[in-house]
C-alpha positions in Angstrom: -14.9 24.9 57.7 -15.1 27.5 60.5 -12.4 29.5 62.2 -11.7 28.9 65.9 -10.1 31.4 68.3 -7.8 29.7 70.9 -6.4 31.5 73.8 -3.3 30.3 75.6 -2.3 28.6 72.4 1.5 28.3 73.0 1.3 25.7 75.8 -0.8 23.2 77.7 -4.5 22.8 77.0 -4.7 25.8 74.7 -2.0 24.4 72.4 -3.8 21.0 72.5 -7.1 22.6 71.6 -5.5 24.4 68.7 -4.1 21.1 67.4 -7.4 19.2 67.9 -9.4 21.9 66.0 -6.8 22.0 63.2 -6.8 18.2 62.9 -10.6 18.5 62.5 -10.0 20.9 59.6 -10.7 24.2 61.3 -8.6 27.3 60.7 -7.3 28.7 63.9 -6.5 32.1 65.4 -3.9 31.6 68.1 -3.7 34.1 71.0 -1.0 34.3 73.6 1.6 36.7 75.0 4.7 35.2 73.3 4.8 36.2 69.6 7.8 33.9 68.8 6.2 30.9 70.3 2.9 31.7 68.6 4.7 31.8 65.3 6.3 28.3 66.0 2.9 26.8 66.9 1.2 28.4 63.8 3.9 27.0 61.5 3.6 23.5 63.1 -0.2 23.6 62.7 -0.1 24.8 59.1 2.5 22.3 58.1 0.9 19.3 59.8 -2.8 19.9 59.2 -2.9 22.1 56.0 -5.2 24.7 57.7 -4.7 28.4 58.2 -3.2 29.5 61.5 -3.1 33.2 62.3 -1.3 34.7 65.3 -2.6 37.4 67.6 -0.1 38.3 70.3 -2.0 39.6 73.3 -2.0 39.6 77.1 -5.6 39.0 78.2 -5.0 39.5 81.9 -7.1 42.2 83.5 -4.9 43.9 86.1 
């Protein structure tokens, strides 16, 4: 299966996209600002869907 990069993965639509892709068997790379919340989401996804979830803490806002 492929790997999917999901931005905004700690809440809302980004988190739901991550879950949906993981449920379909895709590994995910989770991107968001809050590293602690990313780790929680990654743990949840790996435990529930038996896929790989990597975290990439980053702020993608162009200021």
